[in-house]
N, C-alpha and C positions, 0 to 999 in steps of 0.2 A: 463078453468073454472073448479073449484073443484066440485067433486060429493058429494052428501049428504052421510054421513057415517051411516051405519046401527047401530042401538042402541046396538045390541049384540056385535059388534066389540068394541064399546066404553067400554062396561062392561068388556070385556076381558082385555083391556088395563089398566083399573082402578085396576083390581085385580092384574095384574102382576107388575104394577108400572115401569117396565123396568129399575129398578136399575141394575138388570141383566135381560136380556131377557129370562124369564122363560116360556118355552112352554112344553107341554106334548108330549113326544116322541111317535111316532107310533110304533106299533108292526111289521109293514111291513118293511122288509129289502129288499132293492133294489140294483141292480148291473148295473153300467154304464160301458159298454165295448167299447173300440175304438182301432182300429188297424191302424197304420201309415206305409204305404209302402214308402220306400225311393228310389229315383232314384240314378243313379250312381253319385259319388262325382265329383265335378267340380274343377279342378286344374288350377291355374294361376300363372305365374311367376311375382314376385315383387322384383326387384333388385336381390339380391343373394338368395332369399327365394322363397318358394311356399306358396300360400294360398289354402285352401280347403273349399268348400262350397257345399250345396245342394239346389236345387230349393225349397225344402220343409222347409228349415231353416227359422226361424222367427227372429233370431238375431245371434250375434257372442259372444263367450266368450272372453272378452277383459280385461285381468288383466295384468298390466304393466310388461313387460319383459317376460311374459309367452306366450306360443303358442296361436295364434288366431285360435279358432275352432268353427264350426257351432253349433248352439243350435236350438232345436225344442221344442217350448213351447206350451202346450195345456192348455186352460183356460176353467173351468167349473163353472157354477153358480147354486146355490141351494137356496130355500127359507130360510129366516131367521129362525133359530131354527132347521135346519137340523143337524143331527149328522153324521159326516164322520167317519165310522168305520175303513176303511182300504183303502190304495192305493197301488196297486201292479203294477210294471212296469217290462216288460220282453223285452230284446233285442235278436233278433233271427238272425241266420245265420251270425255270425261274420266272416268277411273276413280280412285277413292279407295282407298288401301291404308295400313293402320297397320303400322309396322315394329317388329321385335323389338329392334333396336339403332339407334343414331344413324347418320346418314350421315357418312362419314369426312370430316374437315376437310382442306382443301388444305394441304400442307406449305409451309414458308417457302422462298423461293429462297435459294440459297447461292452465293457467288462461287467460281469455279473457279481460285483462285490456287494457284501453286506457289511457296511461300515458306518460308524457314526459320522464319518467325514464325507461319505459318498453322496453326491447330489448331481450325478451325471444326467444330462438331458439328451435324448436321442434326436439327432438331426436327420431328416430325410431330404434336406435341401442342399446337400453338398453336390456340386456339379463339377465334373472334370471338363474345364473349358477347352482343353486341348482336343478332347473328343467331340464335344457338342458344337464347337465352332468349325469343325472340319467336314470336308466333303468325302474324306476317305471312309471306306466301308469298315464298320465295326461289327464283329471282330474281323481282323484282317485275314486270318486263316479260318477255313470253313470246318476243319476238323483237327483233332489231336489224338495221337495214338500213344498208349502206354502199355508196357509189359512188366510183369513181376511174378514172383513165386509166392504162393499162399496155400490156403486150405479150402477144399470144397468137400463137405461131408467127411472130414477127417482124412481125405486123400490129398497129398501134395500135388499141386497142379501149377501150370503156367497160366496166368491171367493175361488176356489181351483185351483192353478196353478201347473202344473207338467212340470218342466224344464228338458229336456232330452238332453244328450250329445251323439249323434250317433257315434262320432269318439273319440277314445282314442289314445293317442300318447305316444310312448316310445322314447324319444328324443335321448338317447345314441345309440340305434339301428336304429334310423331314420325310425321307422316303425309305421304305423297306423293300428288300428283295427276298422273296419267299419261294422256297423250293416245294415242289409237289411230291417229290419222292427222293429217297436216298438209297443208293446201291452200294453194298460193301462186299468186296471180294478179298478173301484171305488165302494166300498161297502158303503152304506149310509142308514140312516133311516130318512124319511121326518117327519116333525112335524105333530101332529094330528090337531093342531090349529095354522096355520101360523099367524105370527104377522101382524096385519093390523093397520096402523097409521091413525089417523083422517084426514079428508080432509077439513080443515077449512080455512087455509091460505096457499098461495104459497110462499110468501116472507115476511120476517121481516127485517125492516131497524133499525139498532142499531145506536143511535146517541146521542150526548149530548143534553140536553133539550133546549139549546139556539138555536138549528136549527129545533126544532120540528114543530113549527108553519109553517115555510116556506116549510117544507117537505110535507104538505098536498096536494099541487099541484101535486107532483109526485105520491102520493098515489092514488089520484083521477084518474090520467092518467093510472097508472098500473091496477087499477081495471077495467077501461074501456077497456083495452087490454086483459082482462081475467086473469090477474095475481093478485089474491086476496092478498092484501098487508096490513100490519099493521106496526106500529112504536113502538119501545121500547127504552126508554132512559137509558143511562148508570147509571144515578143517581138512577133510579128505580131498576135497576139490583143490584147495590151495596147495596141497602137497603134490598133486598130480599134474597141475597145469601151470604154465608160465606165460600167461598173457601179460598185457601192459599194466593191468591193475586187477583188483579183486573182482569187480563186475565182469571184466572180460574173461577171467578164469571161469566164472560161473556160466557165462554164455557159451564158451567153448565146450564145457561139460554138457550143456543142454543139446548142443549140436551132436555130440557123440551119443547122447541118450536117444536122440531121434534115430540115428543111423545104426546103433548097436541093439537098441531095444524096441524101437518103434513107438515111443511114447506119444500120446496125444495131449496130455495135461501136465502142467508144472505148477505145484503149489510151493510158493516161497513162504516158509513157516518161520517168521521172525522179522525183526526190524532193528530199531535202536537197541543199544545196551542200556536197559533201564531208562533213566532220564538224562543220560550223558549225551555227548555229541558223537560217541563211537557207535559202531554197527556190529550186530550179530550177523545180519544178512543185508548187505549194502544196497543202497539206491544207485541208479545211474542218473547223474545230473546232466541234463541237456545244456547246450550253449546256444539256445534259440533266443536271441536278444529281443525282449519285448520292452521297449522304452515307453511304457504307459505313464502319463503324467501323474496319475493317481497312485499307481503301484508299480514302479519300475521293477521288472522281473527278468534278469538276464538268463536265468536257468531254473530248472525245476526237476522233480523226480519223475522218471518215466520207466514203468515196468514193461512197456511195449518193447523196449530195447531187448529184454530177455526173450521175447516171443518172436521177434523178427530175425530169423536165423539166416535166411538165404536171400540172394538177389540174383539178377541176371547180368552177366557180363557178356554182351552180345547175345548169343544163344546158349551160353554155358552157365549153369547154376553154381554160384560160389557163395562163400561165407560173407555175410553183411556185417561189417564191424562198426557201422555208423560213423566211419571216419574216411569218407571217400577221397578226400584230398590229402590224407596221410600225414597230417600235421599234429597228430596226437591230441586233438581237441574234438571231442565226440559230439555228434548231433549239433553241428554248428550252423547257425544262420545269422550272420552278422556282416553287413557290408558286402564286400566281394567274396567273403569266405562262407561258402554254403555247401555243406555235405549233402549229397544226393543219396537218399535212402529208399529202400524198397517199401517198408512200413507194413506189408501184409503179415499178419500173424502166421507163424509156422507151427506153433503150439498154442494151446489155450492156457493163458497165464492168470494166476490169482495170487494174492498175498494176504496172509493173516499176520499183521505186524505186531504180534504179542511180544512182550518184553520179559515176562516173569514166568517161572514154572507154575505158579498158582493160576495162571490164565490158561494153561495148556489143557488140563482135564475139562475145564468149563467149556471151552470151544469144541473139543472133541465130542463131549457128551451132547452138545446142542446139535452137531451134525448128525450123529447117530440117531438121536431121538427124532429129528426132523425127517430123515430119509426113511425111517421105519414106522412112523406114526402119523405123519401129516395126512389130512383128509380134506375132501372138498367142502365139508361143512363150514370151514373157515378159509381155506386156501382160495376158494373161488370168489372171494370178495376182494375188490381192489379200491383203494382210497387215493384220490387225486387232490393235490394241494397246490394251489396257484393263485395268481392275482395279476396285476398290471405291472409286469416286470420293468418296463421302461415307460413311465407315465408321460403322456402327451395328449393333446386334444383329440387325437384320433380314437377310433373304436377298437383298436387292436390291443387286447389284453394278452400279452405274449405267453405268460405262464399258463393261462387257461386255454389258449389255442393249442399249445403243446399237449396239455392234458387231454383235450378233446380228441386229438388225433389218435392217441393211445387208447382212449375210452372206446372209440368206434371199433378198433381192432379187438380189444378184449371182450367187449360185449358180444362180438361175433362168435366167440368161442365159449360163451356161457358164463362169463363173470358178472356178478352183481357189482354195482358201482356206487360209491359214495363220493360226492364232490364237496371238498372244503375249499370254497372259492370266495375271494374277496368281493367279487361282484354280486354274489348271492347272499352275502352276510353270514355265511356258514364258517368263514375263517376270520376269527377275531383275535386269536392269540394261541399261546402254547397249550392251554387247556383243551382246545378243540382237537388238536393233533394227538395229545396224550389220550384223550377219551376214545378216539377212533382206533388208535394203536392198541389200547387195552381191550377193546371189544373183540379184537381178533381179525386179522386180514392176511391174505397171502401176498399182496403187493401194495407198496406205497410208492407214489411217484410225486416228488417235490419238484416244481419248476419255478425258479426265481433266482434269488441272490444268496450267496454264502460266504463264509469264512471258515477257518478251521474249527470254530466253536459253535457256529449257529447257522440257521437258514432263515431267510426273511423274504418278504415281498411287499408290494405297495397296494393300497386301495386304488380303484379306478381313478385315473387322472391326478392322483395326489402323490407327493413325494414323502409323505409320512410313512412310517414303517409298521408292518404287521410281522411280528416274530412268530415263527412256526415251531421251532424246536432249538433248544440249546443243550450242549453237552452237560451242563450243570442241572438239567432236568431229567437226566437219564435214570436217576433213582426212582422216578415216578413210573417208569415202564414196568408194568406188572402183568404182562401178557403171557407169562409162563411158556408153554411149549408151542404156542401159536406165533411162531417167529416169521415175520414177513421178509420177502426180498424187497430192499429199499433202494430206489433209484433217485438220485438227486442231481438236478441241474442248477449249477451255481459255482462260484469260485471257491477253490481250496477246501471243499468239504472232505476230500480224501487226501489231504496233505499229511501223509503218514510219517513224514520226517520231523514233525513237531516234537519239542522237548522242553521241559522246564529250564534246561540250561540256556535256552535262548533269552531268558531274562538277563542273565549275566552277559551274554554276547551283546545284547542290545544296549545295556548300560555302558559297556566298554566301548562300543562303537559310537554311540550317539551322546553319551553323557546321561547322568541320572535324571536330571530335570527334563531334558528333551525327550528321552525315551518314554517317560510317563506323561508326555503332553503338557508339561509345565514350562512356562516362560516363553519369551519371544522366539520365533523360529523353531518351535518344537517339532520333532519328527513324528511324535505320537505313535511310534512303532508298537508300543504296548497294545494298541487297539487293533493290530493286525492279528493278534491271538496266535502267533506262531509259537508261543510259550506254553500252550496247554499240554497236559500230559498225554493225551491221545486225540486224534482228529475226530471230527463229527461222525464220519462213517464207521471208523473203527470202534468208537465208544459203543455204538449200538450192537455191533457184532460181538464185542467182548462182554457185553452186559450179562450178568448172572440173573436168572429168574425171569428172563424176557429179552426184549431187544430184538435185533434183526438176525437172520440166518446168513445173509450176505448183503453187500451194498456196493453200488457203483457210483463214483463221483469223480471230481477233478482234483488233481494235486496242485493245480496252478490256476491262473486266471482263466475262467470260462468266458466265452464271448457269445453275444446274440445280436440279432437285428430285429427291427420292427417292420410292420407293413405286410404286404402280401407274400414276402419271402421269409417270414418268421421261421418256418420249419424247413427251409430249403438249404440252409448252410449253417456252419458252426454248431453250437450246442443244440440249437433248435432241430437240426437234422439228426445229429448223433443221439440225442436223448430219445427222440421218438422212434428212431430206427431200431433200438433195442427191443421195443415192443412189437415192431414189425417182424423182427427175427423170431421172436417167441410165438406170436400168434399166427403168422402167415408163412414162416419158413421152417416151422417145426423144430426150433432150437430150444429144447426143454432143459438142456444142460447149461448152467449159468455161464460157464466159460465159453461155450460155443456161441451162445447168444451175444456175448461181449465181442468175441472175435468177428462174428458175422456183421455186427453193426459197424465195426472199424473197417472191415473189408468193403462193405457197401458204401461207406463214406469215400474211401479211396476210389472206388469204381464209378460212383455216381456224381459226387461233388467234385472230386479231384483237387488239384491245386496244392497237394501236400509237399511238393518240392519247389513250389513257386511262391507260396504265401505263408508267412510265418504263423498266421493265426489258424489257417487250415491245418498245418502240421501240429500246432500246439493243441488244437481241439482233440486230435486222436491220440497223440502220444502222452498227454497228461491225464487221459481217462484210465482210472484205476479200479480194478475189481478187488474189493476187500472181501475175501472169502475163498472157499474151496472151489476151484474151477470145474471140478467133476461133479458138483452138487446137482442133483436132479430136482428142478423146481416142482413143488407139490409132492416130492418124495416118491417112493416106490409102492 
């Protein structure tokens, strides 16, 4: 329940306007000091290479073909309006050590497609000769500093991340230089008058006016649960704002809703207009060029655009329009043209991409029933579905490795576990998943390959397919009110912009025979399944008489790697981090769990403004569902 805002705080906000967060700097200069003592490095043999790690490491430096090295990241938060004057990092007592084998190179990222045409084999033998044949230290810089604006426990804060490399490697000499300790000093000035947002509403539901009347039942329920909620129609937004396009109008409204009402959650209630190419509630398409030989993808839908409202310009908080170079091309990453974005969520965003009035009451009734009747007799059961995502002779079954990380966390908070694993022989096809689904469970975690219509994986060391669930099997879901939260690692499972109209688009673009995979040089785009009536995640959330209560997946190509870094980057990190946020960071609200996982990726993995796959991993992650939903209900 929201607190009443002091009149003085309202007055401050009215004066500042928050076009840029203007606050008076304090004369007080403060110093934050931290010293990190490092234990002895841990070496392991991997094939003909060595890996090196520390127990204090928070992640690995994983750049394709370059040495895998440990990273120690420290994250600091400050009140909005704080001025960061200086960050000094010192590495002490550098020890030199000659190695018996080369440091293992980082494997290449592989798209997690589920396609009849997909036969990608993962290579861990790509070596960047420019690095491995050099005497220069890698990495060249010992630390990287990043600042941004995001959320910590629903408070807007400035994030300062200091990413440290305690090991530098001279590959030609096969010598490492290891620090014994890291000292971090941060000089800053706190604001005299910290920014305080009003406490009027917790959530705003943005929707086309045709759904507005039906939504009152959800508003009433949310208010009764202590989530003060209001509705805003897209028609009203378009009449009140004059951004460069419809998505920017909506984002400008969300900014005002934060500053005028203090909202924490935004539910985008709508998507395509039926099966047309038009929109009731539009997507923001990125321009992050991914020239993948199997599935070239120059852009994709990103709802993170609507959540990332602010960025820092120096020490001033301003609106982040995702067009930093000002050329009217949003979220651009192509050649020399790269927009620099903040990426931290400033609200918790979710979308229910329904298209028809007949779907509205169904979804609302599921949410109300779940939050008022769910109990631990079925919610405290979790089902994990995985296999050998990228088959190779090694013993790394990537999907099962991801599953196990989450299993360890959920078992620690009292969940019972069911494993549908290819290696155990418990995952053989769709019927195994349907059976587990219908028995009742609170959480399902799929880790493998996907497309808009299905999820699949491989048996150990084999390139044959095991299909786990297809949208055409949704009618078999008869789990009633025992509706789980479903997380899926794979490509395109949350591609909510699919539509039957894409059949006509594909025929017009490629020709009839080529689109359907017939004739020489066929594109076979039919088998990308962009023409299905709803995506894999949405089908389960919109299912009547069962299905899921919410689902998180990717709207675009997801990527993973094999080997010891499987859960250290790309989808392997983001997928598992959602369960870390829930089990270890007390994020029981699904939107908060999603935002925290993205925030942790930015803070711990980094690279989101330097690497197109890092940024793609977070900005194509889509929550299909109510972002204010409490997992397990009330």
